[in-house]
BALOBA-1460 file (C-alpha; in Angstrom, 3 decimals):
// residues 250
<rec num="1" residu="m" x="234.719" y="167.623" z="89.360"/>
<rec num="2" residu="t" x="231.509" y="165.847" z="89.791"/>
<rec num="3" residu="a" x="230.844" y="162.258" z="89.288"/>
<rec num="4" residu="t" x="227.752" y="161.370" z="87.843"/>
<rec num="5" residu="h" x="225.663" y="158.055" z="88.025"/>
<rec num="6" residu="y" x="222.773" y="156.496" z="85.988"/>
<rec num="7" residu="v" x="220.126" y="155.146" z="87.309"/>
<rec num="8" residu="h" x="217.623" y="152.631" z="85.671"/>
<rec num="9" residu="p" x="213.634" y="154.192" z="85.733"/>
<rec num="10" residu="s" x="212.848" y="150.085" z="86.239"/>
<rec num="11" residu="a" x="215.632" y="150.200" z="89.518"/>
<rec num="12" residu="q" x="213.347" y="153.337" z="90.771"/>
<rec num="13" residu="q" x="209.717" y="151.898" z="90.600"/>
<rec num="14" residu="r" x="210.881" y="148.220" z="92.236"/>
<rec num="15" residu="p" x="209.022" y="147.750" z="95.491"/>
<rec num="16" residu="s" x="211.342" y="146.939" z="98.358"/>
<rec num="17" residu="p" x="211.609" y="143.365" z="99.590"/>
<rec num="18" residu="r" x="209.119" y="144.369" z="102.589"/>
<rec num="19" residu="r" x="206.309" y="145.596" z="100.428"/>
<rec num="20" residu="r" x="206.364" y="141.962" z="98.059"/>
<rec num="21" residu="a" x="206.781" y="139.401" z="101.451"/>
<rec num="22" residu="a" x="203.166" y="141.123" z="102.819"/>
<rec num="23" residu="s" x="201.764" y="140.990" z="98.682"/>
<rec num="24" residu="f" x="202.088" y="137.428" z="98.600"/>
<rec num="25" residu="l" x="200.774" y="136.822" z="101.782"/>
<rec num="26" residu="l" x="197.892" y="138.741" z="101.062"/>
<rec num="27" residu="a" x="197.367" y="136.633" z="97.940"/>
<rec num="28" residu="l" x="198.331" y="133.385" z="99.476"/>
<rec num="29" residu="a" x="195.609" y="134.368" z="102.319"/>
<rec num="30" residu="i" x="192.849" y="135.105" z="99.582"/>
<rec num="31" residu="e" x="193.496" y="131.879" z="97.823"/>
<rec num="32" residu="v" x="193.211" y="130.196" z="100.772"/>
<rec num="33" residu="l" x="190.255" y="131.804" z="101.443"/>
<rec num="34" residu="l" x="188.942" y="130.711" z="98.123"/>
<rec num="35" residu="i" x="189.500" y="126.995" z="98.322"/>
<rec num="36" residu="l" x="187.748" y="126.900" z="101.873"/>
<rec num="37" residu="a" x="185.106" y="128.466" z="100.217"/>
<rec num="38" residu="f" x="184.784" y="126.131" z="97.747"/>
<rec num="39" residu="l" x="184.705" y="122.888" z="100.058"/>
<rec num="40" residu="t" x="182.159" y="124.433" z="101.967"/>
<rec num="41" residu="l" x="179.778" y="124.482" z="99.115"/>
<rec num="42" residu="d" x="177.373" y="121.198" z="98.542"/>
<rec num="43" residu="f" x="177.182" y="120.506" z="95.142"/>
<rec num="44" residu="t" x="174.992" y="117.007" z="95.439"/>
<rec num="45" residu="p" x="171.535" y="117.440" z="93.407"/>
<rec num="46" residu="r" x="168.558" y="117.857" z="95.589"/>
<rec num="47" residu="i" x="164.806" y="116.932" z="94.546"/>
<rec num="48" residu="p" x="162.999" y="120.261" z="94.582"/>
<rec num="49" residu="q" x="160.326" y="120.510" z="97.482"/>
<rec num="50" residu="f" x="157.175" y="122.557" z="97.247"/>
<rec num="51" residu="k" x="154.818" y="123.244" z="100.130"/>
<rec num="52" residu="g" x="151.261" y="123.330" z="99.823"/>
<rec num="53" residu="g" x="149.524" y="121.368" z="96.871"/>
<rec num="54" residu="t" x="151.290" y="119.075" z="94.374"/>
<rec num="55" residu="l" x="152.707" y="119.709" z="91.268"/>
<rec num="56" residu="s" x="150.581" y="118.606" z="88.597"/>
<rec num="57" residu="t" x="151.907" y="118.060" z="85.114"/>
<rec num="58" residu="f" x="148.981" y="117.870" z="82.176"/>
<rec num="59" residu="d" x="149.183" y="116.566" z="78.758"/>
<rec num="60" residu="l" x="146.544" y="118.916" z="76.604"/>
<rec num="61" residu="a" x="147.022" y="116.040" z="73.822"/>
<rec num="62" residu="a" x="146.412" y="113.129" z="75.992"/>
<rec num="63" residu="n" x="143.461" y="115.066" z="77.274"/>
<rec num="64" residu="e" x="141.777" y="115.960" z="74.128"/>
<rec num="65" residu="e" x="141.443" y="112.590" z="72.704"/>
<rec num="66" residu="e" x="140.082" y="110.960" z="76.130"/>
<rec num="67" residu="s" x="137.662" y="114.059" z="75.735"/>
<rec num="68" residu="t" x="137.046" y="113.314" z="72.646"/>
<rec num="69" residu="a" x="136.557" y="109.532" z="73.179"/>
<rec num="70" residu="s" x="133.920" y="110.017" z="76.395"/>
<rec num="71" residu="k" x="131.988" y="112.189" z="73.776"/>
<rec num="72" residu="a" x="131.996" y="108.804" z="71.026"/>
<rec num="73" residu="q" x="131.090" y="106.720" z="73.799"/>
<rec num="74" residu="k" x="128.366" y="108.739" z="75.651"/>
<rec num="75" residu="p" x="125.404" y="107.643" z="74.016"/>
<rec num="76" residu="a" x="122.671" y="110.069" z="73.168"/>
<rec num="77" residu="p" x="120.177" y="111.058" z="75.002"/>
<rec num="78" residu="a" x="116.839" y="108.864" z="75.212"/>
<rec num="79" residu="t" x="113.779" y="110.553" z="73.888"/>
<rec num="80" residu="k" x="110.938" y="110.586" z="75.730"/>
<rec num="81" residu="k" x="107.994" y="108.926" z="74.141"/>
<rec num="82" residu="p" x="104.889" y="110.026" z="74.449"/>
<rec num="83" residu="p" x="102.659" y="108.365" z="77.134"/>
<rec num="84" residu="r" x="100.432" y="106.072" z="76.368"/>
<rec num="85" residu="p" x="97.008" y="107.209" z="76.040"/>
<rec num="86" residu="v" x="95.031" y="105.422" z="78.766"/>
<rec num="87" residu="p" x="91.718" y="103.817" z="77.243"/>
<rec num="88" residu="p" x="88.528" y="104.638" z="78.428"/>
<rec num="89" residu="e" x="87.053" y="102.042" z="81.312"/>
<rec num="90" residu="f" x="83.346" y="100.348" z="79.986"/>
<rec num="91" residu="k" x="81.274" y="99.820" z="83.029"/>
<rec num="92" residu="p" x="78.738" y="97.502" z="81.815"/>
<rec num="93" residu="k" x="75.278" y="98.769" z="81.986"/>
<rec num="94" residu="i" x="73.116" y="97.083" z="84.503"/>
<rec num="95" residu="v" x="69.139" y="97.346" z="83.245"/>
<rec num="96" residu="l" x="66.815" y="96.914" z="86.214"/>
<rec num="97" residu="p" x="64.242" y="94.468" z="85.467"/>
<rec num="98" residu="e" x="60.776" y="96.223" z="85.571"/>
<rec num="99" residu="r" x="59.143" y="93.741" z="87.668"/>
<rec num="100" residu="p" x="59.262" y="94.846" z="91.759"/>
<rec num="101" residu="l" x="61.719" y="93.434" z="93.987"/>
<rec num="102" residu="d" x="62.012" y="93.302" z="97.369"/>
<rec num="103" residu="l" x="61.065" y="97.107" z="97.908"/>
<rec num="104" residu="l" x="56.905" y="96.994" z="97.385"/>
<rec num="105" residu="p" x="54.580" y="100.167" z="97.309"/>
<rec num="106" residu="l" x="52.970" y="100.077" z="100.661"/>
<rec num="107" residu="s" x="50.128" y="102.383" z="101.585"/>
<rec num="108" residu="k" x="50.024" y="103.148" z="105.836"/>
<rec num="109" residu="e" x="47.512" y="100.393" z="106.305"/>
<rec num="110" residu="e" x="49.509" y="98.020" z="104.574"/>
<rec num="111" residu="f" x="52.484" y="98.585" z="106.067"/>
<rec num="112" residu="e" x="50.749" y="98.473" z="109.664"/>
<rec num="113" residu="a" x="49.314" y="94.939" z="108.792"/>
<rec num="114" residu="s" x="52.746" y="93.718" z="107.879"/>
<rec num="115" residu="d" x="54.243" y="94.466" z="111.051"/>
<rec num="116" residu="i" x="55.365" y="91.181" z="112.883"/>
<rec num="117" residu="a" x="54.955" y="92.961" z="116.245"/>
<rec num="118" residu="k" x="51.675" y="93.510" z="115.577"/>
<rec num="119" residu="l" x="50.909" y="89.395" z="115.409"/>
<rec num="120" residu="g" x="47.493" y="88.773" z="117.270"/>
<rec num="121" residu="t" x="47.550" y="85.147" z="116.949"/>
<rec num="122" residu="n" x="48.241" y="85.331" z="120.532"/>
<rec num="123" residu="a" x="45.744" y="87.522" z="121.661"/>
<rec num="124" residu="p" x="42.948" y="85.977" z="123.816"/>
<rec num="125" residu="g" x="40.148" y="86.567" z="121.234"/>
<rec num="126" residu="a" x="42.246" y="85.503" z="118.300"/>
<rec num="127" residu="g" x="41.553" y="82.051" z="118.394"/>
<rec num="128" residu="a" x="37.847" y="82.494" z="118.111"/>
<rec num="129" residu="a" x="38.352" y="85.073" z="115.561"/>
<rec num="130" residu="l" x="40.554" y="82.252" z="113.294"/>
<rec num="131" residu="a" x="37.954" y="79.786" z="114.316"/>
<rec num="132" residu="q" x="34.655" y="80.923" z="112.903"/>
<rec num="133" residu="g" x="36.451" y="83.255" z="109.866"/>
<rec num="134" residu="s" x="33.077" y="84.972" z="109.656"/>
<rec num="135" residu="a" x="33.602" y="88.799" z="110.065"/>
<rec num="136" residu="p" x="32.571" y="91.030" z="106.997"/>
<rec num="137" residu="g" x="36.187" y="90.975" z="104.465"/>
<rec num="138" residu="d" x="37.663" y="87.907" z="106.613"/>
<rec num="139" residu="s" x="39.817" y="85.411" z="104.503"/>
<rec num="140" residu="q" x="38.274" y="82.129" z="103.782"/>
<rec num="141" residu="r" x="39.054" y="79.282" z="105.750"/>
<rec num="142" residu="v" x="39.965" y="75.967" z="103.209"/>
<rec num="143" residu="g" x="41.505" y="73.564" z="105.907"/>
<rec num="144" residu="t" x="44.465" y="72.622" z="107.996"/>
<rec num="145" residu="a" x="48.010" y="74.214" z="107.642"/>
<rec num="146" residu="p" x="50.557" y="70.720" z="107.898"/>
<rec num="147" residu="n" x="51.575" y="72.178" z="111.143"/>
<rec num="148" residu="g" x="47.861" y="72.453" z="112.259"/>
<rec num="149" residu="e" x="47.078" y="75.942" z="112.072"/>
<rec num="150" residu="p" x="44.310" y="77.220" z="110.062"/>
<rec num="151" residu="l" x="44.571" y="77.156" z="106.534"/>
<rec num="152" residu="y" x="43.340" y="80.488" z="104.320"/>
<rec num="153" residu="a" x="42.822" y="80.739" z="100.227"/>
<rec num="154" residu="a" x="45.437" y="82.747" z="98.863"/>
<rec num="155" residu="e" x="44.739" y="86.516" z="97.671"/>
<rec num="156" residu="w" x="47.263" y="87.592" z="94.812"/>
<rec num="157" residu="y" x="48.884" y="90.996" z="95.846"/>
<rec num="158" residu="r" x="50.575" y="90.659" z="92.320"/>
<rec num="159" residu="e" x="50.123" y="87.252" z="90.359"/>
<rec num="160" residu="p" x="53.286" y="85.469" z="88.947"/>
<rec num="161" residu="t" x="53.411" y="85.750" z="85.414"/>
<rec num="162" residu="n" x="54.441" y="83.399" z="82.256"/>
<rec num="163" residu="q" x="57.949" y="83.469" z="82.417"/>
<rec num="164" residu="e" x="58.627" y="83.145" z="86.456"/>
<rec num="165" residu="l" x="56.190" y="79.948" z="85.896"/>
<rec num="166" residu="s" x="57.482" y="78.556" z="83.009"/>
<rec num="167" residu="t" x="61.379" y="78.455" z="84.241"/>
<rec num="168" residu="y" x="60.521" y="75.602" z="86.719"/>
<rec num="169" residu="m" x="58.082" y="74.075" z="84.798"/>
<rec num="170" residu="p" x="58.227" y="70.445" z="84.539"/>
<rec num="171" residu="k" x="60.162" y="68.496" z="81.415"/>
<rec num="172" residu="f" x="57.549" y="66.617" z="79.911"/>
<rec num="173" residu="m" x="54.103" y="69.182" z="80.321"/>
<rec num="174" residu="p" x="50.818" y="66.807" z="80.153"/>
<rec num="175" residu="d" x="49.201" y="67.299" z="76.671"/>
<rec num="176" residu="g" x="46.262" y="68.506" z="78.894"/>
<rec num="177" residu="g" x="47.982" y="70.792" z="81.141"/>
<rec num="178" residu="g" x="47.325" y="70.469" z="85.300"/>
<rec num="179" residu="w" x="47.244" y="72.091" z="87.772"/>
<rec num="180" residu="g" x="49.842" y="71.960" z="91.098"/>
<rec num="181" residu="l" x="48.477" y="72.675" z="95.246"/>
<rec num="182" residu="i" x="51.086" y="73.986" z="97.854"/>
<rec num="183" residu="a" x="50.905" y="75.775" z="101.534"/>
<rec num="184" residu="c" x="52.769" y="78.562" z="102.211"/>
<rec num="185" residu="k" x="53.780" y="80.628" z="105.665"/>
<rec num="186" residu="t" x="52.938" y="84.466" z="105.022"/>
<rec num="187" residu="i" x="55.715" y="86.767" z="105.890"/>
<rec num="188" residu="d" x="56.334" y="90.065" z="105.839"/>
<rec num="189" residu="r" x="56.396" y="92.536" z="102.597"/>
<rec num="190" residu="f" x="53.761" y="89.697" z="100.893"/>
<rec num="191" residu="r" x="56.410" y="86.828" z="100.904"/>
<rec num="192" residu="v" x="55.635" y="83.911" z="101.771"/>
<rec num="193" residu="d" x="57.547" y="80.906" z="102.581"/>
<rec num="194" residu="d" x="57.909" y="76.966" z="104.339"/>
<rec num="195" residu="c" x="56.462" y="76.137" z="101.399"/>
<rec num="196" residu="v" x="54.682" y="72.474" z="100.660"/>
<rec num="197" residu="e" x="53.112" y="70.281" z="98.273"/>
<rec num="198" residu="l" x="49.716" y="69.537" z="98.995"/>
<rec num="199" residu="g" x="48.957" y="67.481" z="95.549"/>
<rec num="200" residu="q" x="48.478" y="67.953" z="91.992"/>
<rec num="201" residu="s" x="47.167" y="67.009" z="88.746"/>
<rec num="202" residu="p" x="47.475" y="64.636" z="86.524"/>
<rec num="203" residu="p" x="49.219" y="62.497" z="89.279"/>
<rec num="204" residu="g" x="53.138" y="62.485" z="88.613"/>
<rec num="205" residu="s" x="53.460" y="65.712" z="86.798"/>
<rec num="206" residu="h" x="55.467" y="67.406" z="89.350"/>
<rec num="207" residu="l" x="53.041" y="70.445" z="88.378"/>
<rec num="208" residu="a" x="53.198" y="70.829" z="92.777"/>
<rec num="209" residu="g" x="56.749" y="70.719" z="92.212"/>
<rec num="210" residu="a" x="57.194" y="73.630" z="89.566"/>
<rec num="211" residu="v" x="54.961" y="75.492" z="92.011"/>
<rec num="212" residu="r" x="56.670" y="75.145" z="94.871"/>
<rec num="213" residu="q" x="59.882" y="76.090" z="93.232"/>
<rec num="214" residu="a" x="58.560" y="79.488" z="91.955"/>
<rec num="215" residu="a" x="56.908" y="80.469" z="95.207"/>
<rec num="216" residu="w" x="59.534" y="82.246" z="96.174"/>
<rec num="217" residu="q" x="58.363" y="84.957" z="93.719"/>
<rec num="218" residu="f" x="55.270" y="85.040" z="94.777"/>
<rec num="219" residu="l" x="53.739" y="88.378" z="96.509"/>
<rec num="220" residu="v" x="50.335" y="86.986" z="98.138"/>
<rec num="221" residu="r" x="48.059" y="89.342" z="100.896"/>
<rec num="222" residu="p" x="48.251" y="88.264" z="104.511"/>
<rec num="223" residu="p" x="45.194" y="86.644" z="104.942"/>
<rec num="224" residu="r" x="42.804" y="88.729" z="107.263"/>
<rec num="225" residu="v" x="40.578" y="87.503" z="110.340"/>
<rec num="226" residu="g" x="38.803" y="89.855" z="112.253"/>
<rec num="227" residu="g" x="38.938" y="93.035" z="110.505"/>
<rec num="228" residu="k" x="43.204" y="92.187" z="111.380"/>
<rec num="229" residu="t" x="45.868" y="91.628" z="108.795"/>
<rec num="230" residu="l" x="48.195" y="88.260" z="110.449"/>
<rec num="231" residu="v" x="51.657" y="88.104" z="109.071"/>
<rec num="232" residu="g" x="52.414" y="84.887" z="109.645"/>
<rec num="233" residu="t" x="49.439" y="82.763" z="108.905"/>
<rec num="234" residu="w" x="49.494" y="80.161" z="105.788"/>
<rec num="235" residu="v" x="47.357" y="80.026" z="102.490"/>
<rec num="236" residu="r" x="46.836" y="77.647" z="99.547"/>
<rec num="237" residu="i" x="48.089" y="78.499" z="96.642"/>
<rec num="238" residu="r" x="46.779" y="77.295" z="93.406"/>
<rec num="239" residu="i" x="47.906" y="77.474" z="89.775"/>
<rec num="240" residu="d" x="46.491" y="76.284" z="86.798"/>
<rec num="241" residu="y" x="48.305" y="74.912" z="83.486"/>
<rec num="242" residu="h" x="47.075" y="75.235" z="80.236"/>
<rec num="243" residu="v" x="48.255" y="73.695" z="76.966"/>
<rec num="244" residu="e" x="47.616" y="75.147" z="73.614"/>
<rec num="245" residu="r" x="48.736" y="73.398" z="70.389"/>
<rec num="246" residu="a" x="52.282" y="72.853" z="71.655"/>
<rec num="247" residu="s" x="53.020" y="75.950" z="73.609"/>
<rec num="248" residu="s" x="52.612" y="76.019" z="77.635"/>
<rec num="249" residu="g" x="51.358" y="78.817" z="79.473"/>
<rec num="250" residu="q" x="49.435" y="79.822" z="82.537"/>
């Protein structure tokens, strides 16, 4: 008779002790590796580092408030004022006097006669001509000048006006008028210089001083002797003053 044995199915699938030992060692090695892996990890928190520029944060709300405040504080642009109109510059109008000043219309003969370089006072025949004074057209000799030279009667190139004479009239004019007498040296342009008082009437009337002070305006022809006009010789000038009913004149 044949014996029959029953084997449980789980007993047939159970691994051998050898395989179980190998599995245990493999699991143990995996756990050791996992533990070593966890130990090598660095869990210390680090500050992130960025290469290049720095990281900036912006608060949009704050920026909007600052921009609004700066706009509110910024002053409004000043309105340019139009330039003020410059008033026109007024220059005074200068009215020249009608009477001639230093510029006188001269003929060719008069211009040559007024040339000081052509004076003939030192010429050999000049002394005799001055002493005689008798040639036709010669000036009349009336005396001796303060420096001893001959003195001739003046011949007006232009008679002085009442306005020119009245400026220097004495404060108290004699009721009957009077006259003043001076001697002057002729210079170029029919002017006179170095005037001195010779006499006056009535005495103490100061009329000679009035004539002397007004003489800078006089225009007198230089004396003529021997057909020559002699600038630099002396002339005698007399001014007569007449009073008519409290109004003075020449």
